[in-house]
C-alpha positions as CSV (number, residue, x, y, z in Angstrom):
1,M,7.8,-37.4,40.1
2,F,9.1,-34.7,42.5
3,A,12.7,-35.0,43.4
4,V,16.0,-33.1,43.9
5,T,19.3,-34.2,42.4
6,I,22.5,-32.7,43.9
7,L,25.1,-31.5,41.3
8,G,27.3,-29.5,43.6
9,N,27.5,-29.4,47.4
10,N,30.6,-27.3,48.1
11,S,31.1,-23.7,49.0
12,A,33.4,-21.1,47.4
13,I,36.4,-23.1,46.1
14,P,35.8,-26.3,44.1
15,T,37.7,-29.4,45.2
16,L,38.7,-32.4,43.0
17,D,35.6,-34.3,44.3
18,R,33.2,-31.6,45.3
19,H,31.7,-28.8,43.2
20,P,30.0,-25.5,43.9
21,T,26.3,-25.3,44.6
22,A,23.9,-26.5,41.9
23,Q,20.7,-28.7,42.1
24,I,18.1,-30.0,39.8
25,V,14.5,-30.1,40.9
26,T,12.5,-32.6,38.8
27,C,8.7,-31.9,38.7
28,N,7.0,-34.5,36.5
29,D,8.3,-33.8,33.0
30,Q,10.2,-30.5,33.6
31,L,13.6,-29.7,35.1
32,L,14.5,-26.7,37.2
33,L,18.0,-25.7,37.9
34,V,18.7,-24.1,41.3
35,D,22.0,-22.2,41.4
36,C,24.7,-22.8,38.9
37,G,28.2,-22.9,40.3
38,E,31.3,-23.5,38.2
39,G,31.2,-26.8,36.3
40,T,27.4,-27.3,36.5
41,Q,27.1,-28.3,32.9
42,L,29.8,-31.0,33.3
43,Q,27.9,-32.3,36.3
44,M,24.7,-32.4,34.3
45,A,26.5,-34.5,31.7
46,R,28.0,-36.8,34.3
47,Y,24.7,-37.6,35.9
48,K,22.8,-37.8,32.6
49,I,20.5,-34.8,33.2
50,K,18.6,-34.1,30.0
51,R,19.4,-30.4,29.3
52,S,16.5,-30.3,26.7
53,R,14.0,-30.6,29.6
54,L,15.4,-27.6,31.5
55,R,12.6,-25.0,31.8
56,Y,13.6,-22.6,34.5
57,I,16.8,-21.5,36.3
58,F,16.8,-20.0,39.8
59,I,19.9,-18.1,41.1
60,S,19.8,-17.3,44.8
61,H,22.5,-14.6,44.9
62,L,25.5,-13.2,43.1
63,H,28.4,-14.8,44.9
64,G,30.4,-16.6,42.2
65,D,30.0,-20.1,43.5
66,H,26.3,-19.8,42.8
67,Y,26.4,-18.6,39.2
68,F,29.8,-18.7,37.6
69,G,28.7,-21.8,35.6
70,L,25.7,-20.1,34.0
71,I,27.2,-18.4,31.0
72,G,28.9,-21.6,29.9
73,L,25.7,-23.6,30.3
74,L,23.7,-21.0,28.3
75,N,26.3,-21.0,25.5
76,S,26.2,-24.8,25.3
77,L,22.4,-24.9,25.2
78,S,22.5,-22.5,22.2
79,L,25.2,-24.6,20.4
80,L,23.1,-27.7,20.9
81,G,20.3,-26.1,19.1
82,R,17.9,-25.0,21.8
83,T,15.1,-22.7,20.6
84,E,12.7,-22.9,23.5
85,T,12.6,-19.8,25.8
86,L,14.6,-20.2,29.0
87,T,13.5,-18.2,32.1
88,V,16.0,-17.1,34.7
89,F,14.9,-15.9,38.1
90,A,17.7,-14.0,39.8
91,P,18.8,-10.7,41.4
92,P,18.4,-8.0,38.7
93,E,22.1,-7.4,38.3
94,L,22.6,-10.8,36.7
95,E,20.8,-9.7,33.5
96,T,23.4,-7.0,33.1
97,I,26.3,-9.4,33.8
98,L,25.1,-12.0,31.3
99,L,24.2,-9.6,28.5
100,L,27.7,-7.9,28.9
101,Q,29.4,-11.3,28.6
102,L,27.4,-12.2,25.5
103,D,28.0,-8.8,23.9
104,C,31.8,-8.8,24.6
105,S,32.1,-12.3,23.1
106,G,29.9,-11.5,20.1
107,T,27.6,-14.3,21.0
108,T,23.9,-14.5,20.0
109,L,21.9,-17.1,21.7
110,Q,19.6,-19.1,19.5
111,F,16.8,-19.0,22.1
112,Q,15.1,-16.2,24.1
113,L,16.5,-15.6,27.5
114,Q,13.8,-14.2,29.8
115,F,14.7,-12.6,33.1
116,V,12.5,-12.3,36.2
117,P,14.2,-10.0,38.8
118,L,14.2,-11.1,42.5
119,T,14.0,-8.3,45.0
120,A,12.9,-8.1,48.6
121,E,10.0,-6.0,47.6
122,N,8.4,-8.6,45.3
123,Q,9.0,-11.7,47.4
124,G,6.2,-14.3,47.1
125,V,4.9,-16.5,44.3
126,I,6.9,-16.1,41.1
127,L,5.8,-19.1,39.1
128,E,2.7,-21.2,39.0
129,D,1.5,-23.8,36.5
130,K,-0.7,-26.8,36.6
131,D,1.8,-28.9,38.6
132,L,4.1,-26.4,40.4
133,R,4.1,-23.3,42.4
134,V,7.4,-21.5,43.3
135,S,7.8,-18.7,45.7
136,F,10.9,-17.0,47.1
137,F,12.0,-15.3,50.4
138,P,15.0,-13.5,51.7
139,T,17.7,-15.2,53.7
140,R,20.4,-13.5,55.9
141,H,23.6,-13.2,54.0
142,R,26.3,-10.5,53.2
143,I,24.5,-9.5,50.0
144,P,20.9,-9.9,48.9
145,C,20.2,-13.6,48.9
146,Y,17.0,-15.6,48.5
147,G,15.6,-19.1,49.3
148,F,13.0,-20.9,47.2
149,M,9.9,-22.9,48.0
150,F,8.9,-25.5,45.4
151,E,5.4,-26.9,45.9
152,L,4.0,-29.8,43.8
153,Q,0.3,-29.0,43.6
154,K,-2.3,-31.7,43.5
155,R,-5.4,-30.0,42.1
156,K,-7.6,-32.9,41.2
157,R,-10.3,-33.9,43.7
158,K,-10.8,-37.6,44.6
159,I,-14.2,-39.1,43.4
160,I,-16.3,-41.1,45.9
161,P,-17.7,-43.7,43.4
162,E,-20.6,-44.9,45.4
163,Q,-21.8,-41.3,46.0
164,A,-21.4,-40.4,42.3
165,R,-23.5,-43.4,41.3
166,A,-26.1,-42.7,44.0
167,Y,-26.6,-39.2,42.4
168,E,-26.7,-40.8,38.9
169,I,-23.6,-39.0,37.6
170,P,-22.3,-40.6,34.4
171,A,-18.7,-41.8,34.4
172,A,-18.0,-39.5,31.4
173,Y,-18.4,-36.6,33.7
174,F,-15.9,-37.8,36.4
175,S,-13.0,-35.8,34.9
176,K,-15.0,-32.6,35.4
177,L,-15.8,-33.6,39.0
178,Q,-12.1,-34.0,39.6
179,E,-11.6,-30.4,38.5
180,G,-14.2,-29.2,41.0
181,A,-17.3,-28.8,38.8
182,D,-20.8,-29.4,40.1
183,Y,-23.3,-31.6,38.2
184,Q,-26.7,-30.5,36.9
185,R,-29.1,-33.4,36.6
186,K,-31.9,-33.5,34.1
187,D,-34.5,-33.4,36.9
188,G,-33.1,-30.0,38.0
189,L,-31.1,-31.2,41.0
190,L,-27.7,-29.5,41.3
191,V,-25.3,-32.0,42.7
192,K,-22.6,-30.1,44.7
193,N,-19.1,-31.2,44.0
194,D,-18.2,-31.8,47.7
195,W,-21.1,-34.3,47.9
196,V,-19.4,-36.7,45.7
197,T,-15.6,-35.9,46.0
198,F,-12.9,-35.5,48.6
199,P,-10.5,-32.5,48.5
200,P,-7.2,-33.1,46.7
201,L,-4.4,-34.6,48.8
202,P,-1.9,-32.1,50.2
203,G,0.9,-31.3,47.8
204,K,4.6,-31.8,48.6
205,R,7.0,-29.0,49.5
206,Y,10.8,-28.6,48.9
207,V,12.4,-25.6,50.6
208,Y,15.8,-24.5,49.6
209,C,17.5,-22.2,52.1
210,A,20.4,-20.7,50.3
211,D,23.4,-19.1,51.9
212,T,22.4,-17.7,55.3
213,M,23.4,-17.2,58.9
214,Y,21.1,-18.9,61.4
215,T,17.9,-17.0,61.7
216,E,14.4,-18.0,62.9
217,E,13.0,-15.6,60.3
218,L,13.2,-18.6,58.0
219,L,10.9,-20.8,60.1
220,P,7.6,-19.7,58.4
221,H,9.0,-20.6,55.1
222,A,10.5,-23.9,56.2
223,E,7.5,-25.0,58.3
224,K,6.6,-28.6,57.8
225,A,8.6,-28.9,54.6
226,D,8.7,-32.4,53.2
227,L,12.3,-31.8,52.3
228,L,14.4,-28.9,53.6
229,Y,17.9,-28.0,52.3
230,H,19.9,-25.8,54.6
231,E,23.5,-24.8,54.3
232,T,26.1,-26.0,56.8
233,T,29.4,-24.3,55.8
234,Y,31.1,-25.1,59.1
235,L,31.1,-27.5,62.0
236,H,29.7,-26.0,65.2
237,N,33.1,-25.3,66.8
238,L,33.4,-22.5,64.2
239,A,30.0,-20.9,65.0
240,E,31.6,-17.5,65.6
241,R,33.3,-17.6,62.2
242,A,30.0,-18.7,60.6
243,A,28.2,-15.8,62.0
244,E,30.9,-13.3,60.9
245,R,30.6,-14.7,57.4
246,Y,26.8,-14.9,57.4
247,H,26.9,-18.7,57.2
248,S,25.5,-21.5,59.3
249,T,26.8,-24.6,61.2
250,S,25.7,-28.2,61.3
251,V,23.9,-27.8,64.6
252,Q,22.2,-24.6,63.5
253,A,20.8,-26.1,60.3
254,A,19.5,-29.1,62.4
255,T,17.9,-26.7,64.9
256,L,16.1,-24.9,62.2
257,A,14.7,-28.1,60.8
258,L,13.6,-29.2,64.2
259,N,11.9,-26.0,65.1
260,A,10.3,-25.9,61.6
261,K,8.9,-29.4,62.1
262,A,10.4,-30.4,58.7
263,K,10.1,-34.0,57.7
264,R,13.6,-34.4,56.3
265,L,16.8,-32.3,56.1
266,I,19.7,-32.4,53.7
267,I,22.7,-30.3,54.4
268,G,25.3,-28.9,52.0
269,H,27.5,-25.9,51.0
270,F,30.5,-27.4,52.9
271,S,33.7,-25.4,53.3
272,S,36.5,-26.8,51.2
273,K,38.6,-27.0,54.4
274,Y,36.8,-30.2,55.3
275,S,37.7,-33.4,53.4
276,D,35.6,-35.7,55.7
277,L,31.9,-34.8,55.8
278,E,30.8,-37.4,58.3
279,P,31.3,-35.1,61.3
280,F,28.5,-32.9,59.9
281,L,26.1,-35.8,60.3
282,E,27.6,-36.6,63.7
283,E,26.7,-33.1,64.9
284,S,23.4,-32.7,63.1
285,R,21.6,-36.0,63.8
286,P,21.5,-35.7,67.6
287,V,19.5,-32.5,67.0
288,F,17.4,-33.6,64.0
289,K,17.6,-37.3,63.4
290,N,16.3,-37.4,59.8
291,T,19.3,-35.5,58.4
292,D,21.4,-36.6,55.3
293,L,24.3,-35.1,53.5
294,A,23.6,-33.5,50.1
295,E,25.7,-35.9,48.2
296,E,26.6,-35.2,44.6
297,G,24.9,-37.4,42.1
298,V,22.2,-38.5,44.6
299,T,18.5,-37.9,43.9
300,Y,16.3,-37.3,46.9
301,L,12.6,-38.1,46.4
302,I,10.2,-35.7,48.0
């Protein structure tokens, strides 16, 4: 399974029915938390997110609405008996902030907290395992801020049964063929893997564009994304204010999705000045039809 669950879709100030930015990316049997605004752990409980399956946390930048919920979540995980290492990918200053909070409160976590710093100089792939590859890239915001690309990798090749039988390859060897191995027959013939298999199907990509003003510098990262998240803090009549505050509008997010040839767009990070979010869709969909609101509690399959 590869999916995104929205825990928070608001910017800056929480409202009674909308929370600051937080998302859960589900990749098969592991969960990844992307940003951790105030109240994230309550949202996880509300939507029955299994905290024990949380493997990695990604913090895009150090504006409070993207990480003020983190220290509370970490403390709760410790109180609940977590012992498995938890890795946090974030701007390097966050390590200092968290360790200071823990030290001042005399708190010792019952698990190891591992930090991986994000800086413009080391952008690129930061995590890769058998199922998933994660890379990060800079956005255009008031302080250093990063977006993330999550790629579900399909490594196994597809066997062509009739070809495998024609070359007298035993079924017990098929799993090795799927991994890309050639087959050495007893008569000396080396059966090349690509004679009897197809390449793996393309993986799926979720691209998370964190806080940013409109910039086409993001296009290479968002190109042909299966699912693209882009902030839309303001409606387009406030485009000037959005630029001044290094944020984007509904039309700008849709324009980026269109130019990137993304398959689907979800928009979020709405200013708390808006109580009705439908106008965001009314402005976005004429530009990019396959646009949806990032609604809290909704899971979007990739």
